[in-house]
C-alpha positions as a printed NumPy array, in Angstrom:
array([[ 37.633, -53.404, 150.644],
       [ 34.756, -55.393, 152.056],
       [ 31.957, -56.119, 149.622],
       [ 28.155, -56.144, 149.79 ],
       [ 25.432, -57.627, 147.594],
       [ 21.745, -56.649, 147.734],
       [ 19.073, -58.852, 146.155],
       [ 15.752, -56.991, 145.88 ],
       [ 12.4  , -58.752, 145.599],
       [  9.117, -56.934, 144.961],
       [  7.936, -53.399, 144.446],
       [  9.385, -49.96 , 143.678],
       [  9.298, -49.096, 147.383],
       [ 11.708, -51.995, 147.975],
       [ 13.973, -50.819, 145.148],
       [ 14.09 , -47.367, 146.746],
       [ 14.845, -48.905, 150.187],
       [ 17.653, -51.002, 148.634],
       [ 19.196, -47.858, 147.146],
       [ 19.157, -46.225, 150.586],
       [ 20.783, -49.284, 152.21 ],
       [ 23.441, -49.352, 149.461],
       [ 24.165, -45.662, 150.12 ],
       [ 24.71 , -46.358, 153.844],
       [ 26.959, -49.38 , 153.124],
       [ 29.103, -47.403, 150.653],
       [ 29.474, -44.693, 153.309],
       [ 30.919, -47.397, 155.554],
       [ 33.475, -48.232, 152.849],
       [ 31.825, -51.342, 151.379],
       [ 31.903, -51.922, 147.603],
       [ 29.047, -53.435, 145.612],
       [ 29.637, -56.867, 144.057],
       [ 27.313, -58.5  , 141.508],
       [ 28.442, -61.923, 142.755],
       [ 26.677, -63.241, 145.88 ],
       [ 29.649, -65.51 , 146.658],
       [ 32.056, -62.551, 147.009],
       [ 29.888, -60.651, 149.485],
       [ 30.868, -59.991, 153.1  ],
       [ 27.42 , -58.487, 153.705],
       [ 24.5  , -60.09 , 151.907],
       [ 21.118, -58.347, 152.015],
       [ 17.845, -59.895, 150.894],
       [ 15.283, -57.093, 150.649],
       [ 12.091, -59.114, 150.698],
       [  8.477, -58.943, 149.568],
       [  5.515, -60.666, 151.194],
       [  2.71 , -59.526, 148.9  ],
       [  2.229, -63.127, 147.701],
       [  3.272, -66.515, 149.015],
       [  5.421, -67.207, 145.938],
       [  7.592, -64.136, 146.652],
       [  8.064, -65.336, 150.221],
       [  9.089, -68.865, 149.152],
       [ 11.779, -67.43 , 146.862],
       [ 13.39 , -65.756, 149.883],
       [ 13.539, -68.952, 151.94 ],
       [ 14.952, -70.842, 148.98 ],
       [ 17.714, -68.225, 148.462],
       [ 18.454, -68.18 , 152.199],
       [ 18.87 , -71.96 , 152.284],
       [ 21.921, -72.026, 150.007],
       [ 23.566, -68.998, 151.668],
       [ 23.013, -70.43 , 155.165],
       [ 24.73 , -73.614, 154.01 ],
       [ 27.673, -71.594, 152.659],
       [ 27.961, -69.73 , 155.965],
       [ 27.93 , -73.   , 157.956],
       [ 30.635, -74.527, 155.747],
       [ 33.017, -71.593, 155.755],
       [ 32.164, -69.85 , 159.026],
       [ 33.721, -66.698, 157.606],
       [ 32.678, -63.141, 158.325],
       [ 29.627, -63.329, 156.077],
       [ 26.748, -61.311, 157.494],
       [ 23.294, -62.303, 156.217],
       [ 20.604, -59.637, 156.497],
       [ 16.919, -60.138, 155.742],
       [ 15.235, -56.767, 155.237],
       [ 11.816, -55.666, 153.976],
       [  8.332, -57.061, 154.354],
       [  9.015, -60.773, 155.014],
       [ 11.45 , -59.664, 157.739],
       [  8.767, -57.488, 159.336],
       [  6.108, -60.197, 159.036],
       [  8.18 , -63.168, 160.266],
       [ 10.408, -61.345, 162.762],
       [ 11.865, -63.616, 165.418],
       [ 10.451, -66.72 , 163.741],
       [ 12.812, -66.094, 160.815],
       [ 15.837, -65.942, 163.129],
       [ 14.779, -69.279, 164.612],
       [ 13.994, -70.882, 161.256],
       [ 17.313, -69.796, 159.7  ],
       [ 19.739, -69.313, 162.625],
       [ 22.539, -68.285, 160.201],
       [ 20.707, -64.984, 159.603],
       [ 22.415, -62.139, 161.509],
       [ 19.902, -59.3  , 161.138],
       [ 16.153, -59.227, 160.525],
       [ 15.017, -55.67 , 159.832],
       [ 11.682, -54.202, 158.75 ],
       [ 11.349, -51.586, 155.976],
       [ 11.261, -48.699, 158.463],
       [ 14.846, -49.484, 159.506],
       [ 16.425, -49.289, 156.002],
       [ 18.576, -46.251, 156.791],
       [ 19.759, -47.782, 160.121],
       [ 21.58 , -50.726, 158.524],
       [ 24.949, -49.324, 159.74 ],
       [ 23.811, -49.263, 163.401],
       [ 22.354, -52.774, 163.092],
       [ 25.592, -54.148, 161.587],
       [ 27.479, -52.619, 164.514],
       [ 25.139, -54.436, 166.936],
       [ 25.641, -57.723, 165.056],
       [ 29.428, -57.575, 164.781],
       [ 30.13 , -59.954, 167.686],
       [ 27.847, -62.671, 166.372],
       [ 24.683, -61.365, 168.078],
       [ 21.435, -61.897, 166.163],
       [ 19.639, -58.568, 165.767],
       [ 15.893, -58.073, 165.366],
       [ 14.67 , -54.612, 164.294],
       [ 10.953, -54.742, 163.541],
       [  9.543, -52.263, 166.055],
       [  7.548, -49.318, 164.696],
       [  9.703, -46.188, 164.621],
       [  9.464, -42.65 , 163.335],
       [ 11.519, -42.861, 160.131],
       [ 14.398, -40.42 , 160.483],
       [ 15.006, -38.004, 157.619],
       [ 17.813, -39.604, 155.707],
       [ 21.077, -37.735, 155.22 ],
       [ 22.654, -40.639, 153.328],
       [ 22.691, -40.25 , 149.553],
       [ 21.104, -43.392, 148.101],
       [ 23.24 , -45.379, 145.657],
       [ 20.788, -45.284, 142.785],
       [ 20.544, -48.116, 140.265],
       [ 19.866, -45.675, 137.428],
       [ 21.641, -42.405, 136.684],
       [ 18.705, -41.052, 134.666],
       [ 15.595, -41.805, 136.677],
       [ 15.39 , -41.61 , 140.496],
       [ 12.882, -42.895, 143.058],
       [ 12.039, -40.359, 145.754],
       [  9.891, -41.459, 148.718],
       [  7.186, -39.002, 149.725],
       [  5.224, -41.121, 152.222],
       [  5.992, -44.349, 154.076],
       [  3.451, -46.886, 155.36 ],
       [ -0.283, -47.244, 154.775],
       [ -3.362, -46.702, 156.98 ],
       [ -5.796, -48.547, 154.708],
       [ -7.251, -51.831, 155.92 ],
       [ -7.795, -53.785, 152.694],
       [ -8.743, -57.283, 153.809],
       [ -6.303, -59.094, 151.47 ],
       [ -3.253, -56.9  , 152.015],
       [ -0.249, -57.433, 154.243],
       [  1.287, -53.971, 153.649],
       [ -0.114, -52.066, 156.684],
       [  1.182, -54.858, 158.966],
       [  4.678, -54.779, 157.459],
       [  5.205, -51.14 , 156.465],
       [  3.481, -49.508, 159.419],
       [  1.46 , -46.309, 159.79 ],
       [  1.589, -43.506, 157.221],
       [  4.47 , -41.061, 157.677],
       [  4.691, -38.183, 155.204],
       [  8.081, -36.606, 154.595],
       [  8.243, -32.824, 154.887],
       [  7.726, -31.022, 151.542],
       [ 11.089, -29.215, 151.663],
       [ 12.974, -32.45 , 152.389],
       [ 11.408, -34.009, 149.296],
       [ 12.205, -30.927, 147.221],
       [ 15.809, -30.911, 148.451],
       [ 16.276, -34.562, 147.485],
       [ 14.891, -33.751, 144.026],
       [ 17.29 , -30.775, 143.734],
       [ 20.158, -33.112, 144.582],
       [ 18.939, -35.46 , 141.812],
       [ 18.763, -32.539, 139.358],
       [ 22.314, -31.449, 140.294],
       [ 23.577, -35.019, 139.743],
       [ 22.14 , -35.059, 136.214],
       [ 18.95 , -37.076, 136.77 ],
       [ 16.241, -36.136, 134.278],
       [ 13.254, -37.941, 135.79 ],
       [ 11.892, -38.512, 139.284],
       [  9.18 , -40.937, 140.41 ],
       [  7.527, -39.883, 143.665],
       [  6.783, -43.027, 145.659],
       [  4.326, -44.077, 148.308],
       [  2.148, -47.093, 149.033],
       [ -0.677, -44.569, 148.709],
       [  0.646, -41.211, 147.444],
       [ -2.821, -39.649, 147.639],
       [ -2.673, -39.944, 151.45 ],
       [  0.313, -37.568, 151.455],
       [  0.024, -34.836, 154.086],
       [ -2.789, -36.366, 156.154],
       [ -0.395, -36.693, 159.094],
       [  1.238, -33.263, 158.634],
       [ -0.021, -30.367, 160.812],
       [ -2.287, -27.503, 159.75 ],
       [ -5.195, -26.744, 157.422],
       [ -5.236, -24.993, 154.03 ],
       [ -5.295, -21.177, 154.147],
       [ -8.319, -21.003, 151.785],
       [-10.78 , -22.235, 154.479],
       [-11.666, -25.25 , 152.314],
       [-11.122, -27.558, 155.3  ],
       [ -8.374, -29.407, 153.389],
       [ -5.106, -30.285, 155.06 ],
       [ -2.316, -27.705, 154.662],
       [ -0.458, -30.226, 152.482],
       [ -2.036, -32.676, 150.031],
       [ -0.321, -34.589, 147.243],
       [ -1.607, -31.954, 144.799],
       [  0.085, -29.185, 146.823],
       [  3.291, -31.246, 146.922],
       [  3.323, -31.575, 143.099],
       [  3.059, -27.793, 142.755],
       [  5.774, -27.318, 145.395],
       [  8.36 , -29.562, 143.681],
       [  7.46 , -28.95 , 140.036],
       [ 10.022, -26.234, 139.313],
       [ 13.149, -28.151, 140.455],
       [ 15.88 , -27.37 , 137.942],
       [ 17.215, -30.209, 135.786],
       [ 14.262, -32.527, 136.438],
       [ 12.362, -32.761, 133.142],
       [  9.766, -35.37 , 134.058],
       [  7.823, -36.23 , 137.201],
       [  5.901, -39.478, 137.684],
       [  4.224, -40.889, 140.795],
       [  2.942, -44.209, 142.139],
       [  0.79 , -45.654, 143.614],
       [ -2.595, -43.902, 143.645],
       [ -5.754, -44.965, 145.512],
       [ -9.16 , -44.439, 143.835],
       [-10.7  , -43.531, 147.185],
       [ -8.589, -40.363, 147.436],
       [ -7.938, -39.507, 143.789],
       [ -9.353, -35.985, 143.394],
       [-10.528, -33.782, 140.548],
       [ -8.093, -31.152, 141.848],
       [ -5.171, -33.595, 141.405],
       [ -6.211, -34.38 , 137.81 ],
       [ -6.484, -30.678, 136.921],
       [ -3.05 , -30.037, 138.436],
       [ -1.471, -32.924, 136.466],
       [ -2.998, -31.545, 133.243],
       [ -1.713, -28.067, 134.034],
       [  1.888, -28.803, 135.114],
       [  4.088, -29.528, 132.062],
       [  6.588, -31.84 , 133.808],
       [  3.96 , -34.297, 135.098],
       [  3.883, -37.312, 132.768],
       [  0.664, -38.473, 131.116],
       [  0.682, -41.761, 133.015],
       [ -1.473, -42.858, 135.951],
       [ -1.201, -46.111, 137.895],
       [ -4.504, -46.577, 139.761],
       [ -5.258, -50.096, 141.066],
       [ -8.933, -51.121, 140.776],
       [ -8.584, -54.751, 142.049],
       [-12.103, -55.839, 140.943],
       [-14.948, -54.705, 138.727],
       [-17.613, -55.942, 141.151],
       [-18.995, -53.726, 143.934],
       [-19.689, -56.569, 146.377],
       [-16.127, -57.851, 146.043],
       [-14.777, -54.296, 146.41 ],
       [-16.833, -53.954, 149.618],
       [-15.482, -57.286, 150.953],
       [-11.975, -56.05 , 150.119],
       [-12.721, -52.807, 152.059],
       [-11.502, -50.704, 149.142],
       [-13.841, -47.792, 149.855],
       [-15.089, -47.12 , 146.292],
       [-17.385, -48.642, 143.636],
       [-16.58 , -49.55 , 140.042],
       [-18.74 , -46.557, 139.024],
       [-16.533, -44.224, 141.086],
       [-13.434, -45.769, 139.478],
       [-14.865, -45.259, 135.984],
       [-15.67 , -41.622, 136.774],
       [-12.009, -41.008, 137.774],
       [-10.839, -42.419, 134.423],
       [-13.447, -40.333, 132.53 ],
       [-12.207, -37.258, 134.368],
       [ -8.56 , -38.004, 133.496],
       [ -9.488, -38.547, 129.84 ],
       [-11.505, -35.318, 129.763],
       [ -8.463, -33.29 , 130.908],
       [ -5.707, -35.48 , 129.369],
       [ -7.312, -37.486, 126.529],
       [ -4.07 , -39.218, 125.564],
       [ -2.999, -40.316, 129.064],
       [ -1.885, -43.898, 129.697],
       [ -3.72 , -45.716, 132.467],
       [ -2.479, -48.803, 134.258],
       [ -4.097, -50.726, 137.092],
       [ -3.896, -53.796, 139.319],
       [ -6.457, -56.604, 139.514],
       [ -6.909, -59.619, 141.782],
       [ -8.848, -62.676, 140.618],
       [-10.171, -65.481, 142.812],
       [-10.734, -63.337, 145.9  ],
       [-12.682, -65.408, 148.483],
       [-16.275, -65.888, 147.372],
       [-15.766, -64.451, 143.854],
       [-18.349, -65.951, 141.466],
       [-17.921, -66.366, 137.707],
       [-20.369, -63.494, 137.22 ],
       [-18.332, -61.209, 139.517],
       [-15.143, -62.17 , 137.677],
       [-16.843, -61.235, 134.38 ],
       [-17.437, -57.734, 135.775],
       [-13.66 , -57.345, 136.149],
       [-13.256, -58.416, 132.494],
       [-15.945, -55.872, 131.516],
       [-14.151, -53.093, 133.427],
       [-10.836, -53.873, 131.676],
       [-12.512, -53.772, 128.247],
       [-14.569, -50.643, 128.939],
       [-11.762, -48.587, 130.515],
       [ -9.21 , -49.616, 127.872],
       [ -6.114, -49.972, 130.072],
       [ -2.612, -49.6  , 128.66 ],
       [ -1.424, -52.187, 131.189],
       [ -2.865, -54.195, 134.077],
       [ -0.781, -56.038, 136.681],
       [ -2.816, -59.138, 137.438],
       [ -2.562, -61.671, 140.25 ],
       [ -4.462, -64.619, 141.643],
       [ -5.519, -63.999, 145.241],
       [ -2.894, -65.299, 147.674],
       [ -3.89 , -65.632, 151.384],
       [ -1.405, -63.655, 153.528],
       [ -0.663, -64.044, 157.247],
       [ -2.603, -61.774, 159.634],
       [ -5.06 , -60.556, 156.994],
       [ -8.832, -61.017, 157.481],
       [ -9.561, -62.568, 154.043],
       [ -7.038, -65.372, 154.662],
       [ -9.262, -66.683, 157.484],
       [-12.496, -66.816, 155.478],
       [-14.095, -70.176, 154.658],
       [-15.074, -69.313, 151.056],
       [-11.596, -69.64 , 149.468],
       [-11.53 , -70.284, 145.702],
       [ -9.815, -73.428, 144.375],
       [ -6.368, -72.848, 142.832],
       [ -7.335, -74.301, 139.437],
       [-10.253, -71.822, 139.177],
       [ -7.971, -68.917, 140.153],
       [ -5.422, -70.026, 137.57 ],
       [ -8.079, -70.33 , 134.83 ],
       [ -9.471, -66.861, 135.618],
       [ -5.986, -65.355, 135.658],
       [ -5.225, -66.785, 132.187],
       [ -8.519, -65.507, 130.793],
       [ -8.005, -62.048, 132.282],
       [ -4.435, -61.86 , 130.958],
       [ -5.639, -62.632, 127.435],
       [ -8.112, -59.737, 127.614],
       [ -5.5  , -57.407, 129.161],
       [ -3.073, -58.097, 126.284],
       [ -5.793, -57.704, 123.656],
       [ -6.946, -54.363, 125.138],
       [ -3.35 , -53.083, 125.531],
       [ -2.615, -53.872, 121.875],
       [ -5.776, -52.049, 120.82 ],
       [ -4.934, -49.011, 122.996],
       [ -1.35 , -48.894, 121.675],
       [ -2.565, -48.298, 118.101],
       [ -3.063, -44.617, 118.937],
       [  0.754, -44.214, 119.024],
       [  1.236, -45.386, 115.413],
       [  2.828, -42.795, 113.108],
       [  3.238, -40.204, 115.872],
       [  6.394, -38.528, 117.183],
       [  7.297, -38.809, 120.865],
       [  9.918, -37.412, 123.196],
       [ 11.901, -40.383, 124.541],
       [ 14.239, -40.313, 127.53 ],
       [ 17.012, -42.709, 126.47 ],
       [ 17.982, -45.335, 129.072],
       [ 20.746, -47.062, 127.103],
       [ 21.444, -49.926, 124.676],
       [ 18.677, -52.425, 123.887],
       [ 20.008, -55.559, 125.679],
       [ 18.58 , -57.735, 122.872],
       [ 19.945, -55.679, 119.965],
       [ 23.184, -53.664, 120.399],
       [ 22.39 , -51.528, 117.313],
       [ 19.303, -50.153, 119.037],
       [ 18.767, -47.698, 121.862],
       [ 15.733, -47.764, 124.127],
       [ 13.938, -45.462, 126.535],
       [ 10.462, -44.44 , 127.609],
       [  8.048, -41.846, 126.367],
       [  6.025, -39.762, 128.804],
       [  3.239, -42.398, 128.643],
       [  5.677, -44.9  , 130.243],
       [  5.853, -46.994, 127.061],
       [  9.147, -48.667, 126.205],
       [ 10.387, -47.3  , 122.864],
       [ 13.12 , -49.008, 120.772],
       [ 14.9  , -47.318, 117.845],
       [ 18.15 , -47.543, 115.838],
       [ 20.902, -45.514, 117.472],
       [ 23.923, -45.566, 119.756],
       [ 22.406, -46.272, 123.178],
       [ 25.647, -45.469, 125.012],
       [ 26.147, -41.962, 123.645],
       [ 22.419, -41.121, 123.707],
       [ 21.894, -42.345, 127.295],
       [ 20.211, -39.678, 129.442],
       [ 19.248, -37.526, 126.435],
       [ 15.75 , -36.584, 125.345],
       [ 15.269, -37.455, 121.668],
       [ 12.303, -37.455, 119.29 ],
       [ 11.256, -40.802, 117.823],
       [  8.651, -41.427, 115.131],
       [  6.729, -44.669, 115.772],
       [  6.329, -47.12 , 112.883],
       [  5.619, -50.415, 114.717],
       [  3.314, -50.92 , 117.665],
       [  3.083, -53.849, 120.111],
       [  0.934, -54.198, 123.237],
       [  3.647, -53.063, 125.651],
       [  6.384, -51.581, 123.455],
       [  6.843, -49.237, 120.506],
       [  9.447, -49.204, 117.703],
       [ 10.483, -46.317, 115.496],
       [ 13.284, -44.161, 114.182],
       [ 14.91 , -41.024, 115.536],
       [ 13.76 , -37.816, 113.896]])
């Protein structure tokens, strides 16, 4: 049988897209190979959130293009995802060995695009399309936890972000289609689902109708969706990502506190602790508004884990403004923060501004922020010491075969003595006796 290999760069959305592409390829009779050199179809599912991610793609492409030139076999090279959308035709010119360049919206059309490329034609698929409801079953990387897309694209206009240019306008999936995919996951033995969107809180804005209660709300919001899918049989845990502080409502928090399957974990990017920087970023909220969301979550779910994203060295950021981000991290007490130095991206307003920050200053600020993030995470993790948690076992600890590992509902990695193979997919209770910033250790009760 012909073989395929998919290399995924970047976010959870890309992982979900890769699973959909793998599902389509397997339907065509291809088999997955872990070895790039054995592949007849090679897919790079790319990320353009930062320049470094983009460079990795070109470096990987270089060696495969060389291999294709030398052997002139049937190897098909496909560049999918956000770099493909951003670079388009330029990529085909820069690396002529590439057969297909396809944006994220075309993930479930990979079979049609391969058909178009079979006679050596180069194919470019980056036009905006209505994403068709997918009848292909994704080939999921995990058999315990599944990604389920609820909304594609993003209508925000953050001045640093390339996502709206590469992932297109928001398109919400219909509630019943989402529920049906979750039912399929439940039937296949999945225990956990993560509902995905670039901005899950925007869910339903593009769907018709208004709420029946005359509140003026849309007929479907993300809160309504959670209630709609909550009772799917077999699914024990529901997570979601990513949230936007501008649209994160009190009603959503109350619903999460009320519904037993929703995990006590929220990923809400804040990006900066300074209001002027937030305004320049066009984020649409203040640090006070962000703090009030966290207070509200902690009022209803005092034990919840909170993670966020932060950018340092945004154009014009002063030392004083950077310190406000440090203050926010300390005061909120995050369980985790994904940090990054600002990276100018093509076709984004902030990339054109004159007041760029020097790389050495960005790097210094990033190191200082990371130290505080780790310190705060370690402090926050102490609350887990001595307590018992339900852990969904993911398998054998790759670093210690005598241990199993999984996650608790707070999205913390938990390691404990046990047979990871036989426990995989089971919910077990673990008592915690050692705490680190980002992981917990204990023994099965």
